[in-house]
C-alpha positions as CSV (number, residue, x, y, z in Angstrom):
1,X,15.9,30.4,47.5
2,X,18.9,31.2,45.4
3,X,18.9,34.6,43.3
4,X,19.6,32.4,40.3
5,X,16.7,30.1,40.8
6,X,14.4,32.8,41.5
7,X,15.4,34.5,38.1
8,X,15.1,31.1,36.2
9,X,11.7,30.8,37.7
10,X,10.7,34.5,36.7
11,X,12.1,34.1,33.2
12,X,10.1,30.9,32.6
13,X,6.9,32.4,33.8
14,X,7.7,35.3,31.6
15,X,7.9,33.0,28.6
16,X,4.7,31.2,29.4
17,X,3.0,34.0,29.9
18,X,3.7,35.2,26.6
19,X,3.0,31.9,25.0
20,X,-0.6,32.2,26.7
21,X,-0.8,35.6,25.4
22,X,-0.5,34.1,22.0
23,X,-3.0,31.6,22.4
24,X,-5.4,34.4,23.8
25,X,-4.6,36.3,20.8
26,X,-5.6,33.4,18.5
27,X,-8.8,32.6,20.6
28,X,-9.8,36.3,20.1
29,X,-9.3,36.3,16.2
30,X,-12.3,37.3,14.3
31,X,-11.9,34.6,11.8
32,X,-11.7,31.8,14.1
33,X,-14.9,29.3,13.5
34,X,-16.3,26.7,15.9
35,X,-14.1,23.6,14.4
36,X,-10.9,25.6,14.9
37,X,-11.8,26.6,18.5
38,X,-12.7,23.3,19.2
39,X,-9.1,22.1,18.0
40,X,-7.5,24.6,20.2
41,X,-9.4,23.6,23.4
42,X,-8.4,20.0,22.6
43,X,-5.0,21.0,22.2
44,X,-4.8,22.3,25.7
45,X,-5.9,18.8,27.2
46,X,-4.9,16.3,24.8
47,X,-2.0,13.5,25.3
48,X,0.6,15.6,23.2
49,X,4.0,16.7,24.9
50,X,3.7,16.9,27.6
51,X,1.7,13.7,28.4
52,X,-1.7,14.7,29.3
53,X,-1.6,18.0,27.7
54,X,-1.3,21.7,28.9
55,X,-3.6,21.6,31.9
56,X,-2.3,18.4,33.1
57,X,1.3,19.8,33.1
58,X,0.3,23.1,35.1
59,X,-1.4,20.5,37.4
60,X,1.5,18.4,37.9
61,X,3.6,21.8,38.5
62,X,1.3,22.6,41.5
63,X,1.5,18.9,42.8
64,X,5.5,19.4,42.9
65,X,4.9,22.6,44.8
66,X,2.7,20.8,47.2
67,X,5.1,18.3,47.8
68,X,7.7,20.5,48.5
69,X,5.6,22.6,50.7
70,X,4.9,19.4,52.7
71,X,8.5,19.3,53.6
72,X,9.2,22.8,54.3
73,X,5.9,23.9,56.0
74,X,6.6,25.0,59.7
75,X,4.1,22.8,61.5
76,X,3.3,20.2,58.8
77,X,-0.3,21.2,59.0
78,X,-1.2,21.5,55.5
79,X,-1.8,25.0,55.4
80,X,0.3,25.5,52.3
81,X,0.1,22.2,50.8
82,X,-3.3,21.2,51.0
83,X,-4.5,24.1,48.7
84,X,-2.0,23.7,46.3
85,X,-3.3,19.6,46.1
86,X,-6.6,21.0,45.5
87,X,-5.8,23.2,43.2
88,X,-4.0,20.5,41.1
89,X,-7.0,18.3,41.5
90,X,-9.4,21.2,40.2
91,X,-7.3,21.7,37.0
92,X,-7.3,17.9,36.2
93,X,-10.7,17.1,37.5
94,X,-12.8,20.0,36.8
95,X,-11.3,22.3,34.1
96,X,-9.9,19.4,31.9
97,X,-13.3,18.0,31.7
98,X,-14.9,21.1,31.2
99,X,-12.5,21.7,28.3
100,X,-13.7,18.5,26.7
101,X,-17.2,19.2,27.2
102,X,-17.1,22.6,25.3
103,X,-14.8,21.2,22.6
104,X,-17.3,18.6,21.9
105,X,-20.2,20.8,22.2
106,X,-18.3,23.0,19.4
107,X,-17.4,20.3,17.1
108,X,-18.4,16.7,18.1
109,X,-16.9,15.0,14.9
110,X,-13.6,15.7,16.3
111,X,-14.4,14.1,19.6
112,X,-11.9,11.7,20.6
């Protein structure tokens, strides 16, 4: 990996971490009510930009990493790529649905 690529990734992860910290701060606010909490949870999973919401975008990132791992794994045995594919599936299949269920439990009127 070139140093420039690693630096770009490191900077991007830093920016994403700051954004996630801001979301965490908003979720921790004393004045947040159930409707607003449900709206924030929906924002993480709804079809906004990028399509599929934040969780789907993270899953896509893991899938891209898995495909690349398939190409560079020394034995092509799936030791690296398989866990990445599984992590992506857990995010979309498990975490995404659980966010939907939680948002609906908090504010069913806003359910899509």
